[in-house]
C-alpha positions, 0 to 999 in steps of 0.5 A, a space after each residue: 550293863 549300862 553303867 561302867 564303874 570306871 566312869 567317874 563322871 557318871 558315878 558322880 551324877 548318880 551318887 548325888 547324895 555322896 554316899 561314896 564320900 561318906 563311905 570313903 571316910 570310914 577310917 577317919 570317922 573311927 579316929 574322930 569318934 574315938 577323940 569325941 568319946 575320950 571327953 566323957 567322964 565315967 564314974 566307976 561301974 561294974 555291969 552285970 550285962 551290957 545292952 545296946 538299944 537301937 535299930 537299923 544302922 544304929 544297932 549294927 555296931 552292937 552286933 559287931 561288938 558282941 561278935 568281937 568280944 564274945 570270947 574276950 569279956 565275961 559280961 554278956 552283950 545283948 542287942 535289943 531291937 524291940 520296943 521293950 527291954 527284957 526283964 533281966 535289965 536293972 541297976 546292974 545294966 549298962 545300957 547304950 541308947 543309940 539313935 543317930 537322928 535321936 528320933 527313932 521311935 523304938 530307941 526312945 521307948 527303950 530309953 524310957 524303959 531303961 529309966 524305969 528299970 534304973 539302968 546305967 544309961 549312956 546315949 549316943 546321938 547327933 541330937 533330936 528327941 533323945 538328946 533333949 530327954 537326956 538333958 531333961 533326965 540328967 543322962 550322959 550323952 555322947 554327941 556325934 556329928 550330924 548330917 550323915 545318913 545313919 547307915 554311913 555313921 557306924 563309926 560314930 555310933 560304935 567306937 564311943 561304946 568301945 571307948 566307954 568299955 575301956 574307961 570302965 576297965 572292961 576291955 582295952 582295945 588299943 592295939 586292935 584298933 591300931 591294926 584295924 585302922 592300918 588295915 582299913 586305910 590300906 584297903 581304902 586305896 583299893 575300894 575308892 572309885 578312882 581305882 579301876 575295876 581290875 584292881 578294885 575288889 568291891 567293883 569286881 564283887 558288885 559286878 558278880 552280884 549285879 542282877 542277882 539275889 544274894 544270900 549272905 552267910 557269915 562264918 564264925 565272927 562274921 555273923 554280924 557282918 553278914 547282916 550288915 552286907 544284907 542291910 546295905 544291899 537293901 538300903 543302898 542298892 535297893 535290892 532284896 537280900 537275906 543273910 544267914 549263919 553257920 552252923 545254924 543254916 545246916 539245921 534248916 536252910 540246907 533242906 530248902 537249898 536241896 529241895 526248892 526248885 527256885 534255888 538257882 535264882 539265888 547267889 550264896 556269898 560266904 564271908 569267912 576268916 580262915 584264922 577262925 575256922 575250927 576243924 568241925 566248922 571247916 568240915 561243915 562249910 566245905 560239905 555245904 559248899 561242895 555238896 549243896 550250894 555249888 550244885 543248887 545255887 546260881 553262884 557261890 562266892 567266897 569273901 576271905 577277910 584280911 588284916 593283922 594276926 590271928 587275934 585281930 578279929 576287929 580288923 578283919 570284921 571291919 575289913 569285910 564290912 568296909 568292903 561290903 559297904 562299897 559293894 552295895 554302893 557300886 551295885 546301886 550305880 550299876 542299877 542306875 540309882 542314887 544309893 542315898 535316898 530311902 524314900 520307902 522307909 521315910 514314907 513308912 515312918 510318916 504313915 506310922 506317925 499318923 497312928 
C-alpha cells in the first residue's frame, strides 16, 4: 500500500475533483434540499402508484424510498430504469422524472412516455433538456443546485420526493428526518479525512477492501444500500463489485459460493440492521455466514448500522449509505486514483450519441 489514508496532503492531491468535499456535506445537502422543495405548490392528488423514473445516481433515491416506506404506506413505489414505462401507469400515477443533469437519455424517454400516459409528473433536475421540456409542457419541476457529480447529489434528488409526499398527505417523515440528520452529523465527525484511521470506520473498511473483489449483500431494508455501495465502489474506486440480497441469495448464489473454486477471490460484505432481522432471517444469515461464506469467501465483513430507535429505518439506511460513500472514496485514494472522473462512462455516452 503506497498511500496513507492519514496523509492529508496526498489525499488532497489525488482527490482533485473534491469528491470528499461533496460527500462531507451530505447532511447539509439534506437540509438544503428540504428547504428548496418546500417552495413547490402541489395540488391535491391521490396516486394509485408512485414511479421514480431515472437511472444511476438519479435513481438510487427511489430505491431508498421504496425500502424505507415498504411497510409504511399502502401505495406501491416502482423505480423505473428502462426506456419505457409499464402499462399500469396512467392518470393515477405520480411520476418523478429525476435526472441531475437533465440530459439523461433514458429519463427523457420516460418523461415523454409519462406525458403520453397522462401521468401526474414532477421533475427534479438541475437544468438541461428536462428543465426545458418542463417549461414547454407546463410541468412542475424542482430545481436543484448544479455543479455536483450526480452520484454526490443524492440528497438533492431524494429529499424533494419526500417533501412532496408529505405535502400530499401520503407520509409525514419529520421525526425520522430529525433523527437521521442527528445520526449523520455525528457519523460525519468519524468519517472525514481529518479523523485518523484508528478512529475512522470508513478508512478501516477501505483498508479491508483494498485489493479485494467485494460482493455486497443487503439484509432486509438494506437492499437499496447494497446497490449504492456497489455503484459507488464501481464509479469512485473504479473497482468491480456486485451486490445481492437476503433471502434471495439463498435460492441461487449460495450454490456458486459452495461449488465455484474461484470463490476465494471474493470478499462478502453483509450490511445489516439487527433491529430489523426477524427470527427466520436471522437463521438464514447465520447459516449462510457460518456454513458457507466463512468457509468459501476470502473474507466476510459485517457492517451494522446505527441510529435512533427501532422504527428509525431512514437513519440507519442513510448511516450505512454515508459510510459506504466514504469507503468508496478512500478505496480510490488507496488505488492512487482521483474518484471524480468517470471517463469510460462519458466516452460511452459520446459513442452512443452517434447512433
